[in-house]
N, C-alpha and C positions, 0 to 999 in steps of 0.2 A: 406524385400528387395527381389525383383524379378529381375532376370537377364535373358534377352532373347537375343540370338545371331542371327543375320540375316545378311548374307553376311559379310561385314567387319565392319558394324556399330553395336554397342552394346547399348542396351536400359536398363537402370536401373530405377526401380520404388522404391522410398523411400517416404513413406507417400503420400503427394500430389504433389511430385516433380518427374519429368521425366528427366532423364539424357540421352542425346544422345551424345555419345563419350564424349566430354568435355563440352558440352553446357547443361544448365539447363533450363527447362520449368516448370513453376509452375501452377498447376490447382487449382482453387477455389473449395472447396467442394460443391456438389450439395445440394441445399436446397429443402426440400419437400414443395410443394405448397399445401395450404389448399384448398381442393376441395369441402368443405362443402358450399352449396349454402344457401342463406337466403330464408325465406319463400316467400318474394316478388319476388325474382329472379325465383323461381320455378313456382309461379303463373303466372308471365309474360311469361315464356317459354311455359306453357301448355295452356294458355288462348285462343290462336288463334284457336285451334282445339277442344275446349270444349264448350258444350252448356251453354249459359248464361241464368240466371234467373233474370229478372228485377222487380220481385214482391216487393212491399213495405209493403204488409199486411201479408205476410207469417210468421207464428210464428217460423219457423225453419231457417229463412234467416241469422241470426247472425252466425250460425255454418254450413251452407251449402256451399259446394265447388262451386256449380253452381252460387250461389248468390255472393260469395266472388270473383270469377274469372271474373264476369261481368265487373268490373271496370278496368280490365287489358286487355280487348279486344282492338285490334288496332283501332285507331280512323280514319284511312284512308280508312277503308273498307266500301263499299256501302251496302253490305249484310253480316249478321252474322247468325249463328245458335243459336236459343234461345228456351226456354221452352214455350209451348203453355199455357198461363195463363187462357185461356177460358175453358180448360179442367176442369171438376168438381173435379177431383182427386187432382189437384194442389192447392197450397196455403192452405194446411190443415196439421194437425199433422201427418197424415200417408202418406205423399207424396211419391210416388213410385220412384222418382228421387233423393230423399235426399241422399247426401253423406256427412258424418261427416268430419269436418276439423281437424282430428287428424291423426297423423302418426301411422301406425300399422306395426308390425313385420310379414313378410311373408316369408315362406321357398322358396328356389330356388333350382332347379335341382332335378327333380323327379327321375332321374337315380340312385341316391344313395339308394333308398329304396329297390332295387333289389339285393344288394350285398350278403346277406346271404340266399336268397330265392332259393328254388329248381327251375330248369328251366321250368318244366311243369306248375307250379303255376305262375311263372313270365310271361310266354307267355299268359296264360289265363287272368291275370289281365291287362296286356298291351293291349290285344285285346279288353277287356271290356272298358277300358278307351278311347281307340281310337274310339270305337263305340259311346260313350257318348259325347266326346268333339271334334271329327273329328281328322284326322291324323295330319293336320297342327297344330292345337291348342295343341294336345298331345305332339308333338315334341318341341313346344315352351316351354311347361312345363318341358319336359324331359331334354332338353339341357340348360335350365336356362335363355332363352331369355325373358321369361315371368314368373314373380313370381306367386305362387299359392295363390289365394285369400283365405280368411277364409272359404268360402263356398266350394271351390274346395278342400282345405286341409281336411275339414270334410268329404267330399264325398270319397276322396282317402282313408282315415283312415277306413271308414265304408266298403268300397269295400275290403280292405285287410282283415278285420274281416269276411266278408261274404265268402271269398274264403278260409278261414281257417288259415290265418296267425295270430299268437297270439302275436308276438313281436310288439313293437311300431316302427313305421317307423323312420329311422334316416335321418334327413335332415342335411347336413353338412354346408350349407350356408343359411343365412337369409339376407333379405334386409328390410330396414325401409323406407316406402313411404306412401303416401296418397292412399286411395282406390278410385281411379278415376273411 
């Protein structure tokens, strides 16, 4: 029970009930909403800004995000962005645009790797990563607005080793998403 006095009115909180002087107001407990989206909802959300692949002969089309999202493109558009199927690299086993339709675990917030690091080493690594990825992209990784893809994570780990840091980087947060 919590009692708060304010002017001449008294407020009493007991479980989910609020008592104001002699009147009682009951609050229903808040329910947590399930924020987990289905695969179809995610695809429909991303399809508008994602390149579509309409190949029917590609051996990778069953598991390629470009092919799977093509059916979710808005039907009212006159023009959409799509993969150039005339390119000789496309529709083959080694397609450069292939993105597997599996959810992967990616670290978020690059800032946590600097916690135990000496300042001089931290500045050198930070400047190196800014030179490689640009200031804007680095700070998207640093602040957690963009997760680190497996390639970026590998590069960051290798950079830490190259600068003499022997400990494994500690990422406190991870996100599971498709590698768009």
